[in-house]
Residue, then its C-alpha position, 0 to 999 in steps of 0.5 A: m499500499r504504502k509502496f503504491l502510494i508513494s511511487k504513484a505520487a513520485l509520478l505525479g511530481c511530489a518527488f520534489l517536495s519535502a518528506p514531510a510535505i509528501a507525507a502530509m499530502l498522503a494522509g489526505v487530512e489537514q491537521s492544521y484544522v484541527d483544534d487540539g484544545v477540544a477533547p474528541g470524545d466531546d465535540f468531534d466536529a470542534y476537534a476535527n474543524g476547530g482550528w479552521r473555524k476559528t479563522a475562517e471567514i464567510p464570504a459576504d455574498r454566502s450564508s455559510v462556507g466550508v469544504s463543499y464550497d471549496v469545491f464548488l468554487k473549483a467547479e465554478k471556475r471550470n463552468a465559468e471558463i466553458i461558458q464565457g469561452a463559449g461567448a468568446a469563440r462565436p459559436a454558430a447559431g443552433t448549437d448548444p455552445r451558442r445556447i450557452a453563450d447567448y444565454y449568458a450574454a442575456f443575463v448579464d446585459t443589465a443595461g438591456i435589462e433596465r432598459r426593457g424595465l417592466a415590459p417583459i412582465a406587462p403582458d402577464l399582469a394584463a392577463i391576471a388583471s383580466i381575469r373574470d371568473k374562477a374558470a379563468l382563474a383555473t386555466m391561468l393556474g393550470a398554465t403556470m404549473r411547471a415540473d418543479t418539485d421532486p419529493i423523492n430524489a431531491t426532497n423538494f417540496s417547494t414551489e410558488n405555484l399553487f401545484g407542482l408536478f413531479v413525473s416518475q414510475d408510479l409507486a405500485r407499478p414501476s413499468v408505468t410513468i405517472p405524473y404526480l401533483m404536489q402542494g405550492g403557492l408559499g412565498l415564504p420557505d415552509r408552512d411553519y413560517y406562516l403558522s408558528d408562534k415563535p418571535d423570530m417566525a413572527e418577525l419573518r412574517t412582518a418582514y415578508r408582508a413589507y416586501v411583498e407590498r415592496l415589490l408590487t410598488l416597484a412594479d406600479i400596481g396600485d393599492a399596495a398595501a391592501r393587496a400585500e395584506r391580501i396576499v399574506a392572508l391567503e398564503t397563510k390559509i394555503a400554509a394551513a392546508h399544507a401538510d408538513i415536511e414529515s408527513s411529505q416525506d412519507a410515500h405511503k400517503v401518496q394516492n392514485w386518483k383518476r381524472r375523474d376524481f379531482a372534482s369529487k375529492a377536490p371540489g372547488l378548481d374547475w379541473s378540466r380547465y386546469w388539466q386543459a391548460a397544464s397539457l394534461g388534458d388527456q392524461q387519466d391516471f395521476g399520483v396525488w402526493q399530499p391529498a388532504a392538502i391537495s383538496k384543501l388548496a382546490g377548495l381555496v381556489g373556490s372559496e377565496p375571493l377572485q381578487s385575492w387570487q389575482d394579487w397572489l399571482a401578480f405578486h408571484t409572477i413578479n417574483q419568480a422573474s426578479a432576477a431578469l427585471p430591473k435592478a431595483v426589483d432584483d435588489a429587493h428580492f435578494d434584501f428579503y430572500g438573501k439578507t432577511l431570511n439567511g443572513t447573507p449581506t451581499q448578493l453574488s456577482r451577476e456573472r456568477r449568478a448567470i453561470a449558475a443560471v446557465n447551469a440550471n437551464l442548460g446543465d447538459a450542454v455545459g456538462r458535456i464539455y465539463a466531463d470531456r475536459f475535467f473528469p479523467a477515465s482514471s478517476k472514473a474507474e477508481i470510483e467505480t471500484m470504490v463504489k463496488n467496494i463498499v457495496g460489497a462491504f454493505d452486503k457482507r453487513v446484511a448477510a451477517l445480520d442475525w436479527m434479520a429474517p432470511s426473506t427480508k435479507a434476501e430482497a435487501r441484497r437483491k436490492l444490492q445486486v441490481l443497483k444501477v451506479g452512474v459515476g461522473y456523467p450519464s450515458q445519454w445526453r439532453d438535446y436542446r434543439a427545441l429550446e430557443v435562447r436569445a441573447d436579448d431576452p433573459l426572462g424569456n429565456i428562463r420561461r422557455a427553459q422552464m417549459f422545456e424541462y416541463r415538456h421533457q418531463l410530460a413526454k415520460i409519461g406512458k414510457p417504459v422507466d429509463r432507470g439509466e437517467w441521470w437527475m444531476t449534471p457533472q458540474t454539480v458538487n453533490a450526490i444522489n440516491l434514486p429510490l424508484q430507479n434503485a439507481l445512484n448518481f455521483p456527478a464528476a465535480i464531487l469526485e475532487s479533492p479533498y473528497f477524493d484524491a488518487r494521491f491520498d492514501a485509501a483511508a482519507n478517500y474512503g473516510a471522505i468520499g467513500s462515506i458519501i458513496g456509503h451514504e448514498i448507498s444507504h439511502s436505498f435502506d433508510n426509513l424511505g428507501a427501505d420501503f422500496d423493493s429491488n424493482g422500485r415498488l412500494h410495499n411492505w417486504w419486511t417481516a413485522a419483527d425486522l420492521k419493528r427492529f428497524e423502526q425502533a433503531g430509528a426512533a433511538l437515532s431521531a431522539q439521538y438528534d433531537a437531543y442537539e441544540a443548534l442555537p439557544g432554544l433551537n433543537l434539531k428535529g430528528q424525525q425531519e432528518l431521519g433519512e439522512n441521518i440513517a444514511d449517515v450511519a450506516g453509510l459510515t459504516a460501510a465505508y469503514e468496513a470497505y477501507h479495512a477490507s482494501l488493506g487486503g489483511k495489511p496493517a494501515p500505515v501510520i502517516n504524520g503520527l495518525t494511525g489508518d483509522q484516526r485518518f479515516f475518521l478525521a477525513f469524514a469530519q473534515g469532509w464536513r467543515t462548515k461555518m454558517r450564519d445564524k439566520a441560515l442555520r435556523a432556516r436550515i433546521a426549519t426546512d432541510v431534511h439534513a442535519p447541519a454539517m456540524w452535527r452530521v459529524q457526530t455520527v462517529r459516536n455510533l461506530d464502535a471503532w471510532y472510540p479506541a481510535y480517539q480514546v473516547k472514555p465514559g463521561q465524555k460528552l459524545y460517549l455512548d455505552e455499546k447498547s446505546r450506539v444506533k447501528v441501523w444496519 
């Protein structure tokens, strides 16, 4: 092991480094980030990252900073090279490089945006003002629906439109693709922002109402104060109708409705007009993700005054278009959503926002170039080997479970056998030839891109499921588990140092990217993934005793995270975050066992005074290195299904091997006796 790494390092030019520098690089961890004044057994995050956190500064245009941001900056620089380079090359019309260049040019042309003023949204506002009855309202609501929610893959439950659409396979019939209707309609992140009696939430509601009025005023809409009152009052009723985040994660609550069912089960909305306007006039089968909420929202369409809905539509039309409207509107949007909600002092530069916008709407066009330039075949091969090893470790662990019945165990192992893993980039790329992009129409580009995506999703309905479909672009610094497809995506951009580096010792790679790989594999067996069988069908494949054991372990983990106090009086939400926390525990365990298997029975080298196990756990902890603004932390806890990074590090307390590695003793804050350590798998 050591001989291989040293010789490989020499080939990469490391022979010119000093011996201590080579050792530091091989270790794959930053010992300068460690705070030796903190006992690992009291707070492993503060120990592993405290030295860094003391001096780290959050950029003015960020709500947080950390390792993911460091890797993101590398990807962003490459994306800028691709996107800005496309414009400099003067590509031919009708090509992807031209679409990239024109989208970017339109977004950064602030002089053109100022010159056009509010004209781009004037036809929309006029159409809203001309609505004369609830039938016309239904048509308008249907025409604005987009494929902008994803409850399974991205756990995205939010849309400003009244309803969102998600297209995927039928939960009970994996070979059939259907559309799922989801709740929406809010300008604040979640229902609790409207309904909570906590003082900080009340302050945000007051600020939101003021923002709504300000935006309407900037758009030259009269009687802005009264309209803002009506809008917030309507959204408060919408929020009261919503299912909460915990309930929305429960796929068992999804119902299948026929088109004819909507009139009786969700009266108040002219569904025939709605579906026709949404280009779903002939669709008969639907999944309804939050059925009670959908019924109540339809009821509000029928019961609330038409004027309130017109005001609501006008505001959200402006709000969603703010990035392509004059600076006063754009700044007002950031002042509320960036500064007030998340505590971020300064907005990103227009150029950086343009790069993000191009990636969001021409992701595969950029990603194809990114993968070709920046993701070598050697990295793909090494990650695929790591994935194979970690899947093998997980399978071995399942096979050895003495509490699990043979039938449950067999299906769990089948899921691993047919797991489809994508590394780096997809095998098929999106075709953008039908997407019109103009260098003088930034708002039109945004809307045409949204409609392009909507039509792409609608086109999948009724067709066989593509288990190889990717839901992330190669230039995305993230990874994803796709429960319905029983598949994983590991984009090229996350497979970078310090998450992964071919020069690093195995302990660091398995602790960092290995734990991420293990995490995504383990999502197939978390409290949601465990509900789906090897074919992606939602049904109970567990024996009663096995399921009880699994749920007890989940409850213990939920209670563990409930006990963490992030800010005075603000604790984490263990049940809301349970799926991610299960994946953290199980994934870290699988990565640790795969690391030891990779040693081939040989002892791990000691590097810079650190044993293999110490480097493994330290690399894991430093892979979550983060510093976050308090407002952003509050927002994260309120709306996210992931625990904040600082507490994800504390996952180590559930692994037996961590205790001897860092000499953790009874009486220390993270110490758990063996019976209290949660082992879900």
